[in-house]
C-alpha positions in Angstrom: 24.2 -76.2 -43.7 23.0 -74.5 -40.6 25.2 -72.4 -38.4 23.5 -73.8 -35.3 26.0 -76.5 -34.4 28.9 -73.7 -34.3 26.9 -71.4 -31.7 27.3 -74.0 -28.7 31.1 -74.3 -29.4 31.9 -70.3 -28.5 33.6 -70.1 -25.3 33.1 -66.4 -25.0 29.1 -66.5 -25.4 28.7 -67.1 -21.8 30.7 -64.4 -20.4 30.0 -61.8 -22.8 26.3 -60.8 -23.1 26.6 -59.0 -26.5 28.5 -62.1 -28.3 25.8 -64.7 -26.7 23.0 -62.7 -27.9 24.4 -62.1 -31.3 25.4 -65.6 -31.7 21.5 -66.9 -30.9 20.5 -64.7 -34.1 23.0 -66.8 -36.5 20.3 -69.2 -37.8 17.9 -66.4 -38.2 20.3 -64.2 -40.2 21.4 -67.5 -42.3 17.8 -67.9 -43.1 17.4 -64.4 -44.2 20.6 -64.7 -46.1 19.8 -67.8 -47.9 16.3 -65.7 -49.1 18.6 -62.8 -50.1 21.5 -64.5 -52.0 19.6 -67.9 -53.0 22.8 -69.7 -52.7 23.9 -71.5 -49.3 27.4 -70.8 -49.7 26.9 -67.1 -50.6 24.9 -67.0 -47.7 27.1 -68.6 -45.3 29.6 -65.9 -46.6 27.2 -62.9 -46.1 26.4 -63.8 -42.8 30.2 -64.3 -41.9 30.7 -60.9 -43.3 28.1 -59.6 -41.3 29.2 -61.0 -38.2 32.6 -59.9 -38.9 31.4 -56.1 -39.3 29.1 -56.3 -36.3 32.2 -57.6 -34.2 34.1 -54.9 -35.4 31.8 -52.0 -35.0 30.3 -53.4 -31.3 31.3 -50.3 -29.9 28.9 -48.3 -31.9 26.1 -50.6 -30.9 23.9 -48.7 -28.5 22.8 -50.8 -25.5 18.9 -50.7 -24.9 18.4 -50.7 -28.7 17.5 -54.0 -30.9 20.6 -56.2 -31.6 18.5 -58.0 -34.0 17.4 -55.0 -36.1 21.1 -53.6 -35.9 22.5 -57.2 -37.3 19.6 -57.2 -39.9 20.5 -53.8 -41.1 24.3 -54.7 -41.5 23.4 -57.8 -43.2 20.8 -56.2 -45.7 23.7 -53.2 -46.2 26.4 -55.8 -47.0 24.2 -57.7 -49.3 23.2 -54.3 -51.1 26.7 -53.6 -51.2 27.5 -56.8 -52.9 24.9 -56.8 -55.4 25.9 -53.2 -56.2 29.6 -54.5 -56.8 28.4 -57.3 -58.8 26.5 -55.3 -61.2 29.8 -53.7 -62.0 31.6 -57.0 -62.7 31.7 -59.1 -66.1 29.0 -61.4 -66.7 30.3 -64.8 -67.4 28.5 -67.6 -69.2 29.5 -71.2 -70.2 28.9 -71.0 -73.9 29.7 -74.7 -74.5 26.5 -75.6 -72.0 24.4 -72.9 -73.7 25.1 -74.2 -77.2 24.8 -77.9 -75.9 21.2 -76.8 -74.6 20.1 -75.0 -77.8 21.1 -78.2 -79.6 19.2 -80.4 -77.6 16.0 -77.8 -77.5 16.3 -78.0 -73.7 15.0 -75.0 -71.7 17.6 -73.7 -70.1 16.3 -73.0 -66.8 14.8 -76.4 -66.7 18.3 -78.0 -65.2 18.7 -75.5 -62.8 18.1 -77.0 -59.4 16.1 -75.6 -57.0 17.5 -72.5 -54.7 17.8 -72.6 -51.0 15.1 -70.4 -50.5 12.8 -72.4 -52.7 13.9 -75.5 -50.3 13.5 -73.7 -47.1 9.8 -72.5 -48.1 8.8 -75.9 -49.4 9.8 -77.4 -46.0 8.2 -75.0 -43.7 5.3 -73.4 -45.8 2.2 -75.0 -47.6 2.6 -75.1 -51.4 0.1 -72.4 -52.1 1.8 -70.2 -49.7 5.2 -70.6 -50.9 4.0 -70.0 -54.7 2.1 -66.6 -53.7 5.2 -65.7 -51.7 7.5 -66.0 -54.5 5.1 -64.1 -57.0 5.3 -60.9 -54.8 7.4 -58.2 -55.8 10.6 -58.4 -54.0 9.9 -55.0 -52.0 7.0 -56.5 -50.8 8.2 -59.7 -50.1 11.2 -58.4 -48.0 8.7 -56.3 -45.9 6.2 -59.5 -45.1 9.4 -61.6 -44.3 11.0 -59.4 -42.0 7.8 -58.7 -40.4 5.5 -61.7 -40.2 8.6 -64.5 -40.4 11.6 -62.4 -38.7 9.0 -60.7 -36.4 10.8 -57.2 -36.5 8.8 -53.9 -35.6 8.1 -51.6 -38.2 10.5 -49.4 -36.9 13.2 -52.2 -37.2 12.3 -52.9 -40.7 12.4 -49.2 -41.7 16.1 -49.2 -40.1 16.8 -52.5 -42.3 15.3 -51.5 -45.6 16.3 -47.8 -45.0 12.8 -46.6 -45.9 10.3 -44.8 -43.8 7.8 -46.5 -41.6 5.0 -45.2 -43.5 6.6 -47.0 -46.6 7.3 -50.3 -44.4 3.2 -50.2 -43.4 2.5 -49.3 -47.3 4.3 -52.6 -48.3 3.1 -54.8 -45.6 -0.3 -53.8 -46.6 0.0 -54.3 -50.1 2.1 -57.2 -49.8 -0.4 -58.8 -47.6 -3.4 -58.2 -49.8 -1.6 -59.6 -52.9 -0.5 -62.6 -50.6 -4.4 -62.8 -49.5 -5.7 -62.4 -53.1 -3.3 -64.8 -54.7 -4.3 -67.4 -52.1 -7.8 -66.9 -52.5 -7.4 -67.4 -56.0 -5.6 -70.5 -55.7 -8.2 -72.0 -53.3 -11.0 -70.8 -55.6 -9.5 -72.7 -58.4 -9.1 -75.9 -56.6 -12.7 -76.2 -55.6 -14.9 -78.5 -57.5 
């Protein structure tokens, strides 16, 4: 589910430039949240928390700076905090399902449906590019995605990921090189 239909229902977006500009980024933030969480419900919760934090802290936003980068920073920080908190929580498993899977001799992962990121990528990117992106290490994939898909500047990516600009440039260079090599190898393998 996309958030776009809610944007037009907001009466305050016309009278408040901050709100209007923030709500214009709703779908883009949701797409990134889906990529991070790999779950549409969790992505909606993440975006909702991001906007809640952003509107509560709007007084700290400096006009003249990039609202997009500010929102992406809040989104990524909220995601990191959630992952850290989840690492502290108990892991629960459906033991009956696992036993049944073992008894049947099935691969437990074969019955897992595609995650939202995979569905989104499949719809918008070629199969070769989608596979190449999925194979990238997470750090490189995040940098490439934020630059080449979300079109954030190097400085904005550095702020979002909380890394130096030089590291952003390095990750982009290495990630793009790995993408190129992966795509070249895939094309070479399919040629007769």
